[in-house]
N, C-alpha and C positions, 0 to 999 in steps of 0.2 A: 504494500500500500504506500502511495506517495505521501510524503510529509513535507513540512516547510523546509526551505533552505536553511533557516536558522537551526531547526532541530537536527538537520542532517550534518551540520558543520560544527555544532556546539560540542566542545570537548568536556568530558567529565573531569572531576577532581582527581589529580594524581595521588593526593593524600588519602582520599577515600579508597582508591584502588589499592594502594599499599596496605591500608588498614584492613581491607577485605582479605587480602592474602595472609596477613598476620592472623586474622581471626580463624581462617581455615587451618593454619598450622596449630593454633591453640586447640581447635576442635579435635585435631588429631592427637592431642596430648602433649604438645611441645610447650615449654615455658619460654616465652619471648618477652624481653624487656622492651616495651613499646614506647619509644621516644618520638612517635610520629605525630600524634594528634594534639592540637592546641587546646586540650581539655584537661579536666581534673578527675582523678579518682575521688568520688565524693566520700568514700570511707577514709581517705587520707586527708582530704581537704574539704570538709563539710562547709556549707554556708553558715553565716553567723546564726547562733541559736535564736537571737531576738527576731531576725528576719524570718526564720523558719516558723516560729510561733506566730508571727504576724500574718503569714500566709494562711496558716491553719485557722486563725481567728477570723480572717476575712471570708474564708469559705463557710465557716460556721455561722457567720452573720449574713450569709446569702448574697455576697457581693459577686454574683455570677452572671450578671447580664452584660450586654455590650458596653465596653468603655467608650467614652467620647473619642471621635476620630483622631483628635490631636493628643489624646492622653488625658488621664484623670487630672482635674485642675489642681488638686492638692499636691500631686506628684510634680507637675510642672513648676509649681511655686517652690517646692522644696529643692528641685534641681536648680532653679534660679538662685536660691540662697546658697546651695552647695558650690556652685560655680564661683559665686562672689567670694565665699569664704576661703576656698582652697586654691583658686587660680586668679582671683582678682578680676574675673570677667563679669561684665555687667550685661546680662541678657534677661529680659522680662519673660513671663510665662508665654506670651504670644510669639516669642522667638524660639520656642522650644517645642520639639515634636517627639513624642514617645512612640516606640515601635517594639516589635518582638525581636530584640537584639539589634545588632548593628548592621546585619546584611540588608534588610529592607531599606535602611537609611542610606547606605552606600548606593544601592541600586536606584533608589528614588532620586538621589542627587544626580546621578548620571541621566536619568530620564527627564528630570526637570531642566537640565542645562544643555544636553547634547542632542543636536540634530544629526542626521546621517551625514557623514563626511567631516564633522567637526573634529578638530585635533585635540587629543588628550595626551598629556605628557606625564610620564610616571617612571620611577626608577625600577630597575630589576637588580636583585630579587625583590619582589614585593607580592602581597597577597591579593590574588583575584582581579587585579585591575585589567589584566588581559581578557578575562571572561566578561567583565562588564563592558569593556570596549566592544567586544564581539556582539553582545546582546543589544547594544545601542547603535551598531554600525558606525562606530567612531573610527577616525584615523588615529591609530595609536603610535606614539613615539616613545620608544623605550630608552631610558637613560642607563647605560651600563655603568655600574658602580664598582669600586675597587676595595679589596681587602685592606690595603694600607690606609683607607679612609673609613674603615669599619662598615663598608658597604652602604654608607649614607651618601646621597648625592650632594654635590657642591654647586655653588652658583656658576662656576666655570663649566661644570658638566651640563647644566640646564640652559644657560644663556643662549646657545645657538638655536634652540628649539622652541622658544616661546612666541615668536612672531606669528600672529594669527591663531594661536591656540585658544581654546575655550576653557580648558580645565587642566590644572596642575594638581595631581593626586599625590599626597605625601602622608607619611605615617611615622610617629615617634612616641614611645619606643616602637621600633620597627618589627613587624612580623614579616620575615622569618628570623631576623638576626639577633633580636634583643639588644640592638645598639640604638643610639640616640643622637639627635642633633645637639651640637654645641650652640650656645647663644650666638656667637659670631657667625657661624655658618648659616643659621636660619635667618638672621638679620639680613645677610647678603642676598639670600633667596627672596625674602620679602621685598627688598629694594628693587629686585628685578621685576617683580610683579607690579609694583607701584609704577615703575618707569614704563613698562609695557602698556599699562592702562592709560597713562598720560598720552600715549601715541595713538590710541584708538580713535577712529573717526566717529562722528555723530551717527547713531543708529547701529553701529557695529557692536556685537556682543563684547562685553569685557572679558578679561581673563579672570576666572574664578580659581580659588584654591580649596580643595577638599583636604581637611586635616584630621586624620584618624588618630585619636589619642586614647583609644580604649584601654591601653596599658599605662596610662599616665600616673596612676596611683601606685604602680609597682615599679619603683626605681630604686637603685642601690648605689648610694654615695654619688649620685649625679642628679643635677637639677633638671626637671622637665621644663621645657620652654615651648611657647606657642606663638603663632603669628600675630594675633591681635594685641596681646600684651606687649610684644616687641614693637609693633607698628600699628597703633590704633586706627590710622587712616585706612587700613585694610578691612575694617569691620563689615563694610558692605559687600565684600568679595570672598569671605571665608565661610565655609560650611564645616562645622565640627562634627565628628562622629565620636560618641562616648557611651557609657552605660556601666552596669554593674557586673556584666558577664565575667570579666577577668579579675577585677580588683576584689570581688567578693566570692570568687570561685563559683559563680552563679550562672554558669553557661546554660543550664536547663531551665532557669527561672524566666529567661527571655524578656528582660527589661533593658532596653537601650534608649538612648536619647541623642537626637541631633539638634544643633542650634546654629543660628546664623541670621542673615537678613530676613525680616518678617515676611516679605513677599515670596521669597524662595521657599521658606519653611511652609508657608501656606499652600504653595503648589505641591510640595512634597507630601503634605498632609492628604491632599486629594488622591495622589498616586498611591500612597500607603493604604488609604481607605479602599480603593478599588482592588488592591491586592488582598485586603482583609488581614494585613500583617500587623495587627494590634497585639501588644503585650496583654496577657490575660488580666482582667480587672482585679482579681484578688492579689496577684503579685504586684500590681501597680500600687494598690492601697497599702500593702505591707511595706513596699519600698519607700513610699512617702513617709510612713511612720518611722522607719528605721533611719532615714537620713536626718530626721529631727534629733536623734539621740547621739550626740557627738562622742560621748565616752565609749559606748559599745563599738562604734565604728572605728575609733582610734585603737582600741584594745585589739580588735580583730585584725586590723591592718598591721599592727606591730608584730603580732605573732605570725601571721600569714607571710608577711614579707621576709621575716627572719628565716622561716622554714624553706621558702622558695630560694632565697639567696644561698642557704646552706647547700641545697641540692645542686644549684648551678655551680657554686664554687667547688664542690666535691668533684663534679664532672670536669670542670675546667682544670683543676689541679691534676686530675688523673691523666688528661690529655697532655698537659705540660710535662708530666713525668715520662710518659711514653716518648714524647719529643726529645727529652733530655737523654733517653736511652737509645736514640738513633732511629726511631721509627718516623716514617714520613707523614706525620700528623701535626696538627696545630689547633689552636682555639683562640677566640677573641674574648677577652675578659668580660664577664657579664655586667651589663649596665641597667637593664630593665626587662620587663615582661617575664615570660616563663621559658625563654629560649636561650640556648647557647649555640653559637656558630662554631662548628668544628670542621677541620680539614682532614680528609683521609685520602692521601695522594698516591693511589696505587693503580692507576690506569696503566695497562700494558703488562701487569704482573700475571703470573700463571698460578692457578689454584692447584691444590694437591691432586685433583682429578683431571688436570690437564686443560682446563678451560681458561681462556684469556679474558681478563677484565677489560672490556673495551669502553666502558662508560661509567658515569657515576651511579647509574641504576644497577649495573653489574656489581659494583663495589658494595652497594647497599644490600643486595640480595645475598651476596657472599657473607656479609656480616650477620644477616638474619640466620643463615644456615649454620655458620661455623661458630659465631659468638653469641647467638641468640639475642642480638641487639638490633633494633630497627630504627633507622634514621629517615629523614626526608631529604633527598638531593635538592640542591637549589634549582635544578631543572624543573621541578614542580612549581617554581615561583618565577619562571620566565627566562632563566639563563640557559646557555648551551649545555648539553649533557656531558661535555668534556670538562666542565668546571667541577672540581672535586671538593667543593664546600657543601656542608649539610646543615640542616636544622635539627637540633635535639631539643625536644620539649619534655620538661621534667615533671609535669603536673600529674602524671599517672604512676609515678614510681616513688618508693620510699627512699630515704637516704641510704639505707643499707643495700637496697637493690642497685642503686647507682654505684656504690663502692664495689659491689661484687661484679659488676659488668666490666670494669677496667681490665682485670686479669684475663677475662675471656676475649676481649678485643685484642689484647697483647698476644695471646696464644694464636688467635686466628690470623693476625697480620704476620706473625713469625713463620707461618706455614707457606706464605706466598713466595714465589720465586721470580 
């Protein structure tokens, strides 16, 4: 049966594909340390007790009808206060849109701004920008980033590509790398956007910036920076993506928020409404109540961040030890999010069974088989499959599981010729 051109050409998630193969191995009885999915084992990292009880209470009080299209008013007001308190950002409730996590917000940003053939500029590696460009028939311009700059784009990287662009899509802390913008680097990028908009003709679309800061509360000894704080004159051109999914280990609770210029947020509200991509009302009501209670939030974040940082540091130290022992590996020191960027540079090596590792995917599946450790190659985030850098996500493993996987990786790599 014939289907649409979009359906025939849309690529599935490489991460989900890898995850499905891991699940099949687990079904067969194999124990795999799964560092692939950007999620949490809720038995290791449960949501805050107060939030959980608030959700239960909301259901018990029959808060189960449709929420308002823009989100429950009390939640939008609390998000407004939260943004002011934690980031110094001044957005009223009408400039805030609630949805079921961040994906509908990102997609609706693209749909609200992008016409067929409009140029979207984004760095690689990055999460899903390529798929949203495909869904909206955008002209995508990928900015290749470098390990020596922590895989974050610089103004010099971006400058040649902004003329005529409609959207610059950025994220910090970055999925998949866990690295972050420095203040100076983001300031220089913001100045490029300001200058480009000064040169736009009357009636021409401006250059907008989508800034995904869903991991902004999960940073380690590094300050999160954002465009409007650094350059207030950009307020009419920046759409932020945020929510509780990552900072409260609440990926399944599905409460995200976007904020930005009121007109664009209103258009996004209509799009999200047609999708039906609202966060469940009980979860919205409970999140509003939880955001009011500063001490439980701070207590949870302090413990949660400490545990995530311990896991990331344990994995980082393990890779640095392997590097010191002469293995062709590396890692970038953790800065934020739940990800560590690791390098396993073994393309061209031969396995004990005589197979040649020809790509990053081959390396990954060798590690799954021999070390019982699963990573995600950067090729899943837009790079060439010859790039031997990988994302390691620590949200579903205990500290002890992470410690135990380093000797297994060492043994597996030692077998390669």
